[in-house]
N, C-alpha and C positions, 0 to 999 in steps of 0.2 A: 072483860074485855080490855076495858082501859088499862087495868094493871098489866094485863098481858102484853100489850102494845108497848107500854111504858118499859116493861122488862126487857123486851127485846131491844129496844132503843138504847137503853143504858148498857147493854151488853156489847152493843157495836160501837158506842160513843167512844171517841177518843179521849185522851188524857187532857184535862184542862189545867192550865200551869197558872200559878198564883205567886204573888209577891206580896209582903206585909208591910212595905215601908212606903210611906208617901213621897214622892218626888216632886220637889217644887217645880215651878215653872221656869226658874233660873237655873235649870239643870246644866251640866256641862255640855258642850257641843255634841252633835249628835255624831254616831260612828256608823260607817258602812260595813255591812257584813261581808266576809270573805271565808265563808265556811265551805270546805271540801265535802262533796256528798256524791256517793255513788249507790247504785241500785244493789245493795248487798244484803238485805233483810232476809232472815232465815224463815222459811215457811215449812211447818212439821207436816207430817203425813196427815195428821188429824185436820189439817186445813187451817190451824189457827196462825195468824200471822204475828210473830214477835214484833214489838214496838221498835221501830227505827231509832237509831241512836239520839236523833234531834228531838225526838217525843219527851225525852227527860230533861232536856236543856232549860235552865230557868233563864228566860228571855230578859233582856234589857230593852225598857221602852225608847230608849235612845238609839237602839241599833235598827238600821234598815237595810234591805238588801242592797248589795254592792252596785247594783245597776240603777237605783233609784237615788238620783241626785239631790240631796237635801241641804247642800250648802247655798247659801245666799238668802234662804227664808229669813223673814223678819220675825222676831218674837211678837206675839199677840199684843196689839196696842192696849186691849181692855181684857182684864181677868175678872170675872164674875163669879163670886162664891155663894152657892146656894144653900140655903138652910134647911134642914130636913122637916123638922116638926112645924116650923112657921109656914113653910110652904104648903104642907099637907093641911094645915087648918085654913089657909087663904085659898085653896084650889088652883094655885099659881106659884111661879117662882118669887120667894122672898130672899132678897140678897142681904149679905152681911154688913151693908152700909147703906145708908138711905140715899147717898148721892148717886147710886146706881139708877134710881128712877129718872134722873135727868137726861139720861140717854134717849128716852123716849123711843126705844125700839129701833134707832139708827146708830150703827157702829162703823167707823173707819179705822183702817190699819188691822183688822183682824181681830178675832177674840177667842177666848177659851173660858168654856163654862165648867166649873169646878163643882160637883154636886156633893153634899155632905153624905158620906157612906151610911152612917147609922142615924137611927132615930134616938130618941131619949130613952129607950128601953134597951139599947144595944143591939136592936136588930137591923140588919140591911134595910135602907130606907125604900119605901115605896111611894113614889109620887103619883098622885091619882091625876094626871094630866099628861100631855105630851110636851116636850120641851118647847120654849118659845123660839121663834125664828126671826131675830133681828134683820132688819134692812141692812143690806151692805152697802156703804157709799163711799165715795172718794176714791183714791188711788188704791189699786188692789194688787200690783204686781208684788209678788213675793210674800202675801199674806196668808195666814194659817187660820183655821177654823176648828176648834177643837171642843170635844164634849167628852168629859171624863169622870169617873168617881174619884172622891178625894183620897182613897185608899185603893191603891193598885191591888188587884185581886179580889176586892169585894164589889161586886155588882149592885149597882142601884138600878130600880125597876121603875120603869115609866108605864102605867097601867090605865088606860081609858078606852070607852066605846065610841069615841069621837070618830065619825065616818072619814074625816080628813086628817087624822093623826099621822104625823111625819116627822122625820128629821130631813129637812130638805134645805139645804144652802143653795141659794139662787144667785147666778152670777151670769151675765150675758155679754155677748160681742166682746170677748177678752182679747183676742189676737194673740200675739207671742208673749203671753205673761206666764208666770209660775205661781200655781195656786196649790195649797195642801189643806186636805181634810183629815181629820182623825177623831176616832171613837173609841175609847177604852173603857172596859168594865162597865157597860150599859146593857140592860136589858128593856127590850121594846114589847109590850104585850098589848097589841092593838087590835083586839079581835073585830071590831065594828069597822076597821078602817077600809071600807070597800070602795072608797072614792079616791084614796090617795094613790098616786102612781107607784109608790114604794114606802114601806115603812120607812126605808132609808132610800132617799132619792138624790142622787147626786146631779142636781140640775146646774150644772156648771157647763156652760156651751160657748161654742164658737172660738176655742183655742185654736191656734194655727202654729206650725212649727217656726221657730224651735220652742215655742211654749209648751208647758206640760202641767198636766194635773194629777197629782198623787193623791190617793185615798187609802187609808189604813184603818182597818177595823181589828181590834184586839180584845179578846176575852169577852165576848158580847154574845147576847142571845137576841134574836129577831124574830117576831111573828106579826104578821098583818100586811095590809096594803094590797092593791092588786098584785103586786110582786114584793115578797119580803125585801128585796133589794133590786133596785132599777138603777142601772148605770147607761146613760146615752153614749152614742158613738162619739168618738174624738181622742184627743191626744192624752189619754188617760192610762195610769198605772194603777191597779188596785191590788192591795195585800190584804189578806184576811187570814188571822192567825186564832187558833185556840177558841174558836167560836161554834155556835150552834144556830143554824137557820132553821126554823121550825116551821115554815110554810107560809102560805098567803090565804087571802079571804076574798079576793076579787070574784065576780061572777062570770066573766068571760074565760071559763076555765080553760079553753083550748088556746088562748092567747096569752094567758098569764102564767107565772112560774114562781118556783121557790126563789131563784134569782135570775135575773134577765140582764145579761150585761152584752151590750151591743158591740159595734166595731171600734173597739179600743185598742190600746197597745199591748198591755200585759195584764193577766190575772195570775196572781200567786197565792196559792190556798195551802195553808199547812194545819195540820192536827185540828181538823174542823168537820163537822157533821151537817148534812142536809137531809130533811125529811118533810113530810106534811104539806106537799103540793095539793092544791084544792082540786081534787078529782071530781069526776060526775058518772053518774050511772050510763046515761045514754047520749053522752057528748064526748068526743075526743078531748083528753085532758092535756095539760101541759107537762113540763118537765121539772124535776127537782132542781137541776141546774143547767141553765141554758147560758152559754159562754161562747161569745164570737169574737173574742180577743184575738190579736195577731200571734200572740204568745201565751200559752197557758202551762202553768207549773202547778202540779198537785203533789202534796207530800203528806202522807197519813190522812187521807180524806176518806170520810165514809158517807155514802149516798145511799138512801133507802126509800122505799115508796111507802113507808108506814104513814097511815092517813092523819091528817091534822083535822081539818074543819069538816070533812065528808068521808068519802071513799079512796081507796088506794089508787093511784093513778096507773093506767096500762102502758103508758108511753115509755119510751128509753128513759133511764134515770138522768143521763147526762147527754145533752145535745150540744154539740161543739162544731166549729167550723173546720173542715178539712184544709181550708185555706191558711197557712200559717204553720205554727209549729205547737206541739205538745209533749211535755216532759211529765211522765207520772211515776212515783214510786209509792207502794202501799196503798193502792187504791182499793177501797173495800165497797162491794155492791151487795146490797140486801133487797130482795124482791120478794114480796109475799102475794097471794092471789088477788087480782084487782076484780073491779066490777064487770069490765068488759073483757073482750078477746085481747090477751096480752100481745103487744109488739115484740118481736123477737130480739132486737138489739138492746143491750143495755148502755153502751156508749155508742152514739151515732155520730160519725164524723161526716158532716153533710156538706153539700156543693149546691144546693138548689137556689141559695139567695146570697147576694154579695152584701156583706155588712160593713167592712172596713173602707177607709178612703183609699184611693188608688196608690198613694206613697207609703202605706202601710205594707206593701208587698213588693219584694224584689224581683219577682217574675210574673208573667203573665198568669192569672188565675183561670184562665180559659186554656183549652189546648191550642198550641201554638204550632204553625207550620214549621217554625225553625228548631222545634224540640222533638227529639225521640228518646225513649228511655235506654240508656246504655246495655249492652248484653249483660253485664253484671251490676245490677242496681245497688248492691251492697257496697260497691266500691264507688258509688256515686252520691252517698249520702247528703255530701256538702252542696249538692246542686239541686236538691228537690226539696219540697215541703214534706216535713218529717213529724212523725208522732212515735213516741216511745213509751211503752207501757211496761213497768217493771213490777213483778211481785203483787199482781192483782188478784184478790181474793173475791169469789162470787159465792153467794149464800142464797139460794133461790129456792122457792117452792116447788120447782120443776128442774129438769136437766136442761139448761139453756142451749138452743141450738148453736148460738155463737154468742160471743160478748161484744166484739167490735165489729162496726161496719164502716168501711171506708168507701164512700159513694165515688162516683165517676165525675171528672171535670166534664164540663159543657162546651158549648160551640160561641155562646155569647149571651148576651141579655136582651130581654124584650125592652123594646124602645121606651124609655121614660119610667122604667121599672127597675128594681134590683133582682128581678126573677131570671135566673139562669135558664137557657133553653138548650136542648140538644144533648142532654147527658146521656141519654139511651143511644146516641148515635156515635159517641166517641169509641175509640179502641183503647185496649191496654197499653199499646205501645206508645200512645199519645199522652199518657198521663204523666204528670210530674209530681207524684205524691208517692210517698212509701210509709209504711206502718209496721213498727217492731213490736212484738210482744214477748217479754221474757218472764218465764216462771208464773204462768197464770194458773190459777188453782181454784177448785170447788166444784159446784154443781153445774157443770158445762159439759157439752159434746166437744165443742172446738172453740178456739179462740177468735176466729175471723169467719166472716161470711165470704162468699166467692169471688167478690169484686175486687179489683184493684192489685197493686203490688204490695202484699202483706207477708210477714215472715214470723214463724213462731221459733223461739229460742234459736235464732241464727247464730253461725260461728262468724264474728266480723273480722274484715282485714285489720291489721294492727293500727293502721293510720285512720280507721274509722271507730276505735274504741271510745272516743271522746263523746259519742253520743249518749253514753251511759253516765257520763259526768254531769251534774246539774249545771254547775257554773260555766263549763266550756259550752254545753248546749245553749244556755242563754245569751253567752257572748257571741256565739255564732249567729243566732237568730237576730238579735238586736243589731249586730254589726252590719248585717246585709242590708238594713235601712237605716244606717247611720245614727242609732240610737245607742 
């Protein structure tokens, strides 16, 4: 059975990209990406999605999305090079210079941990512990916190049963500061880490505009924690590329997820796979990807309910907020029979809870007396919260009743809580949300459930064709909130 599940996963996993040349920390300045991309992948009659063009591009680790401002960051003040064999023997990091011990776990000015990629036998190094987390002190504005392999494309693995194992940079009460976190070519294998909030937990809090946190995960594999990745709400942009999120191990299975991203600014995922959320037999389980960012961009992303620690989850694979914007191209959804009665949606655009700060949204996220949907919603796509799904492929054990569900906006929130009330009392004309699906294929009966303003393969007015262009879509969404 384990081999069968592995075979299914590998058949569905996207291509991982590799480089073989080490890049020094004194590399040339970062560049911002300016790559045009539209939803034009070819889908054959057999239901196999051809890899989109960007899946074969060799990425440069100095290139970041055009909307992610990387100028002004300071080089890390401390670079720590970790030796493989000596660290394995000691059960902790052993650095390449004795003076590193003088830091005594306190670092000012940012840090970069560079882990030796190979052991003495020439094999990728497996470190039998979790990375150490130095205390961050002093001035932090413009600082960077980087964990990486010494050889791009060669993953180093951290493997331990420690219940608290995590990568968890901790910064609080930052105000309008700029902070950057990055993890490259790192595999986290933390099967016992049921106490850690996340195998990766970005505990960087209390940033206010115009401050910004950016977090980049490249060519990594993550397993463990209550959530494999946990990102609290705030002024945060997350980029995940060429990675596999293998699931979580927490016991509150209905409240914990493969990835849990709260009310942030941006989640951008490319060429990555999610599976292994810890399901249960008699308790409602979580989601593979729970993403409540204001703007979500998914390119060549695979999400499956293949089990990790226990049984397959019956819940929607992707749980996202209908408040805000979603742009997707080549999303692949895989569902096998779960232990419970299966939930109908595969992608649930929800409106029951408010996650983001009020200034993350350009318009009221509740129904508004001043708004009525125009007679031709397709001509007003620049005036609504919008989701666009292009070239989605479904591979399910059953013919899915629908793939996407766009929930209804509500009347307000319960006092003192983020819970929305009155969703069932609002009308279609009051909604300020539209969802479009182009070229949805696979084992399904229809693309959408019956709620809301949803369109399948619509013919767009010429002045609305921008919604299919990734960069134009991003500029529109972020421009509405001054980002």
